[in-house]
N, C-alpha and C positions, 0 to 999 in steps of 0.2 A: 131576831134582834141583831142589828149590826154592831160591830165593835165601835167603840168611841175613840175619837181623836180630838185632842185639844190643840189647836193651832195657836202658838204664842208668838209667832214672828210673821212678818210680812211675806206673803207668797204670791206668785203670779196667779191670776185668775184661772188660767188653764189647769194648773196643778190642783187648785181647790175644786174645780169642776170634776176632775178625774177622781179625786178622793171621795167626793160626795156620792159617787156611784156605788161604792162598797162600804162606806163608813158613815157613822153618825158624827157630824162635825160640830164643834163649838169653837168659834173663832174669838180669841181674846185680843182686844185692841188696847187694853190698858198696859202700863208699864210697871205696875205694882204687883209683883209676884206673890206677896203675902195675901193679897185679896184673891188672886188666882187660886192659891192653895185652899183657901176657905171656900171658894165657890165650888171647887172640885169635891171637897168633903160634903158639902150640902147637896150636890147633884147626885153623887153615886158613892156610896160607902165601899163598894167592891170595885176597885180600880184594876183588878187583874185583867180586865178586857179593855184597858184604856192605854192609849199611847199619847205622848206629848211631843209635838214637833215645833 
């Protein structure tokens, strides 16, 4: 299982493609971080293997 990364900011496509090789990505396009936190909780209770960019 690949580590997870939540992308919360705009990034160049080249960077996203490189990250996809080694990580499971979730790209968040909303600006409401309260909803983001709730989505993270629902997706994975163990965030020890999760990074936020």
